[in-house]
N, C-alpha and C positions, 0 to 999 in steps of 0.2 A: 652582386650575388647574395650578400647578406639580406638585402631588402627582398629579393625574390624568394629566398628560402624562408624568410620570416613570414611572408605572406602564406606560404604553403603549410609550414609546421606550427605556426602560431607564435605570437609575441612572447608567450610564456616560455618558449624554448629558445630565447635569444642567445643564451650562453652556448647551448648546443650548436646552434647555427654558426656562431663565430668560430667554434672549435672545429667543425667539419670543413668550413671554408679554408681555415689555416692548414688543416691536415691535407686537404686536396692540393693546395699550393705547394706544400712541402713535397708531396708525392710527384708533382709535376717537375720540381727542381731535381728530384732524384732520378726520374725515368726519362725525361725528354732528352738529356744529353746523349743517351744511348739509343733511344727508339726514334728520335727525331721529333720536331715540333708538329703537333697535329694540324690538320687543315683549319680547324676552328678551335683555337686554344681556349677561348672562353667557354664554349660548349663542353669541352673535355673536362675542364675544372668544375663546372657547374654539375655535370653528370656524376663526377667522382664524389663531390660533396653531397649530392642528393643520395647517392647509394650508401655512403657512410651514415648519413642521418637516418635513412630507412633501416639500416642494420640496428641502430639504437632504438628507434621508436617501435619497431616490431616486437621488441622485448617487453614493451609496456602495453598491456591490454587496452587501456583507455584510448590508444591512438589507432587501433585497428580500423576504425571507421574512416580514418583519413586517407587510407591507402588508395582508394579509388580516385579521390580528388588529386592526390599527389601525382598519380600516373597520368591523369588527364592533363594537368598543367604542364608536365614535362614532355608529354607527347606533342604538345603544341610547339615546343621549342625545336623539335626534330622535324618540323614541316619541310617539305621539299623546297629547294631553292626556286623552282618555277611556280611556287604558290605565293605570289607577292601579297595577296590580301591577308593570308594567315601570318606571314612574316611581319607585315605592318602592324597587325593586331597584337602580335607578341611584343614588338618593340614598344607599342603604346602601353602595354601592360607593365613592361619594365619601368617606363617613365612614371606611371602611377604608383608602382611599388616604391620607387625612390622617394617620391613626395610623401607617401603614407609613412615611410620609415622616418622621415624628418619630423613629422607631426607626432609620431609615437614617442620619439626621444624628447620632445618638448611638451609633453603632457603636463598639466598642472600638478598631477600626483608625483611627478618626478621632481626632486628638490631643484630649485632654480640654478644653483651653482653646479649641479651635475648634468643639466640638460645639454649644454653645448659640449661638454666633455664626452658624454655618451654618444652624441651624434658624430663627433669627430672620430671616435673610436670605431663605432659600428658601421657607419655609412661612408666615411672618408678614409678609413684604414690607417689613421694616425696611431703611433705608438704612445705609450704613457709618457716617455721623455718629451716628445714633441708637444703633447698637450700641456705638460707641466710648464714648459717654456712659454707657451701661448698665454697661460694664466699667471705667470710669474709665481708659480707655486712649486711644491715639492712632489716628487714621484709618489711618495707614500700617501700624500693627501689626495692626489688624483686617483690612485688605486682605490682608496676608500670611497670616493665619490662615485666611481663606476660601480662598485659593489652595491652601494645604497640605491643607485639608480635602477639597476637590474632587479633588485629586490622589490622596489616600489612598483615596477611594471608587473611583476608576478602577482604581488598582493592585490593590486587594483584591477587586475585582469583587463588591462587597457586594450581597447579594440584597435585593429589594424585598419585605420580609416583616415580620410581627410575630414576634419571637423567642419561644421556649418554653423551659421547663425552666430550667437553670442560666444560660442566656444572657440570660434576661429581666432579672434583678435589676440588674446594672450599667448596662444601657441604660435601664431605667426611671428610674433616678436622674438620668441626663442629660436625659431628656424632662421630668421634673418641674422640674429646674433651669431649663430653657428656658421652660417655661410660667410659672414664677415671675417670670423676668426680663421676659417679655412683659406680664404683669399690672402689674408695677411701672412699666413705661414708660407704660402707659395711666393709672395712678393718679397719677403725677407725671411728666409729660413732661420730657425732658431738654433739648429745644429747641423753639422755636416760640412762637406767641402764646397758646396754650391750655395751662393748667396740667394740666387733666384731659382725657383722651381716652377718653370712655366707650365708644366703639366698640372700642378695643383691649382695654379691660377686659372687655367682653362677649365678645369673641372668645376671650380667655384662659379665661374661665369656661366657654364653650361647649366648647372643646377639652378642658379638664380634666374636664368632665362626661362627655364621650364616653369619655375614658380610664377614669374611675371606673366607668362602666357596662360596660366591656369586661372579660372575664375576665383579660386580661393586665395590666390596670391597677387592678383591684379590690383595692387594698392599703391598709392603714391610713394610710400616708404620703400616698397619693393623696387620700384623703378629708380628711386634715389640711390639705393644700395647698388643696383646694377650699374648706374652711372659712375659711382665711386670706383667700382672694379674696372670698368672699361677705360675710364680716363687715366687711372694709374697704370693699368696694363699696357696702355699705349706707349708708355715710356720704357717698357722692359727691354726693347732691342738696344737701347743706349745706356743701360745701367751699368754694364761692365764692358771693359775693352776686350780686344781679341785674346788677351792672355788671361781673362777672367778676373781682372782687377776692378775693384769698385770705383765707379765714377760718380762724383757728387753732381748735384743738379746743374750747377753752373758750368761743369766740365763736359756735360753731355752734348752730343751732336744732335740738335733738334730735328735735323732733316731725316734722321732715322726713326723718329717717332711714328707710330702707326696712325696715319690720318683716318683710316677707316674706323678704327676703334674710337678715335676722338669724336668722329661724327656720330657714331652709335651712342657714345656716352652723352653727348650734348642732346641727342634725341630723347634719351630716357630721362635726362635731367629736366627737359621741358615737360615730359609726361608726368614727372613727379610733382609738378606745380599744381595739379588738380587738387581742389579742396583748400582748406585753410589751416592745415596742421603741418608744423615743421618738425622734423626728426633730426637726430644726429647725422643720419645719412645724407639729408639734404645739405647740411652745413659742410660736411666733408666733401660732398660732390662739388659744392661751390668752391671750396679751397682747391680741389684738384683741377677744376675748370680754369681758375685763375692762372695756374701753372701752365696748363697745356695750351692756352690761347695766347700766352705771352710770347712775342717774337724772340726774346732773349732774356737771360737772367736779369740784366739791368733794367729791362722794361717791365718786369713783374710788378703787379699792383700789390705791394706788401702791406700797405695800409688797409686795403680791402680784405686781405687775408687775415690781418690782425683783428679786424672787426668780426670776421666769421669765427675766429678762434675764441674771442670774448663771448660770443653767443654760445659756442660749443661748450665752454666751461660752465655755462648755466645748466646744461644737460648732463655733462660728464666732467666733473672736477677731479678726475683721476690724475695721479702723478705723471703718467705717460703723456696725457693730453697737455698738462701744464708744462712739461718739458718741451714739447713741440711748440707750444705757444712762446716759450722763452726764446727759442731760436728766431721766431718771427719778430719778437720785440727787438732783438739785436739788429735785425735787418732794417727796422724802422728807426730806432732811436740809438743804435750803437751798442758795442759789446758790454760796456759798463751796465747799461740798462738791462741787457740780457742776463748778466750775472746776478743782478738784483732780483730778476724774475725767477731765476733758478733757486736762489736762496729763499724765496717766498713760496715755493711749491708746497702745497698741503700734503701731509703724510710723506714727506721726502724720504724718510727712513726706509720706505718700501722700495726705493730705488738704489739702496746701498750696494746691492749685488748686480746692478744693471749696468752693463758696460757703456751704454749710450749716454748715461749721465756724465761719465768722465770724458767721453769723447766730445760732448758738447762743451764741457768746461774747458777742455784743451783747446778747442777751436776758438772759443771766446777769449781766452787768455792770450792765444797766439795773435789774435787781431788787436789786442791791447799791447802787443810786443813784449809781454812778460813771458819770454820763451822758456825760462827755467821752470816756472810753474806749469806752463803748458806741457812741457816734456814729461813732467811727473804725472799729469792727468792722462796723457796719451799712453804712457807705459802701463798705468793701471788698467786703462780701457782695453789694451791689447791682451793683457793677462786674463781678463774676464770674458772676452769675445770667444765664441765657440764655433763661428763659421770661419773657415780658412781665409777667404778673400777679405773679410772684414779685419781679421787679426793681422793679416799682412799689411792692409792699408794703414791701420793704426800704428803698426811698428814702423812703417815708412814715415809717418807724421812725427813719431818720436825721434827718429834718426835725423830728420830735417831740422827739428828744433835743436837737437844736440849739436849738429854740425854748425848751425848758425851761432851757437854759444862758444864754440872752440876758438 
């Protein structure tokens, strides 16, 4: 809805568009319980947002010439159900608007740190809290980024279009980064009661598929990212048990993995091999493929995964990637080597408030049979975890260690 309305009212009115969409959603929550859910909820909300925006822009003389175009665009959305050609054209227009909105958010005039945050906010509906978790940042810092990003869009009068030629490559990287962060938030939510938000994962896959099918996005790294998403999403049905409790990889029932998603992921991984450029997405897709094709946890090719992580560190030596690599080091060379790898993480201080650091330390100490130290790490991890299922899992690990010490 934000993308559609931004196309109509102009990128310079992005803040207005966000406001009217939220206002329309609020009105729906207030009226639908009493009046009933309309036959086409999306059209109802879009019409309400459009009308509210029109009320605002009509007060400003410089927008009067846009009224004819606005009416024409929204008349298309009201096409009769028995007019499939018009309906298909409108759906295609929505697809294009979503892609255009991605590229607007990732324009070079928008500060690099703000691009993904803006897209997650305007296109994907993320709140400031979710975005701050995704970036390991504070809510205040993310709010400032969003403000600067919107100001940059207004000042630069960024066009609502999909770029071509030399302008495409740098903006495509920003779009891919945003879609990657979107999928990650669905695959492992940063806050809330649910660890997995499959609806967000599906939306990330849908948007990335649209991009891969469009000439502007039909690039090897796009297919590599889509492979990452599909191969990881294939494991979603087995990530939690019937009670919603987290299941580690070695505890998952691999027969529940989505074989269709795995096949699609391998297909896009093969398509990503075109050309001679390797991206972080290629390496992550390779890691995911090693997991999904292994018949069991014991038959996983951990040495190959470690090789891929070593290459990934050359692209992205972030503390989170280094922490994941340390887990693999432990699988190859034992828990002591894993602890040494954790100790050697660059900028480890950035992980001090990150619960997974202490969860990993707890697991490695547990494998070394230092249950007292492991219990302390699990307790700290559970105190920092903000997703209910993860907090409960870590609390159970603490209690298991404490019981073994008694």
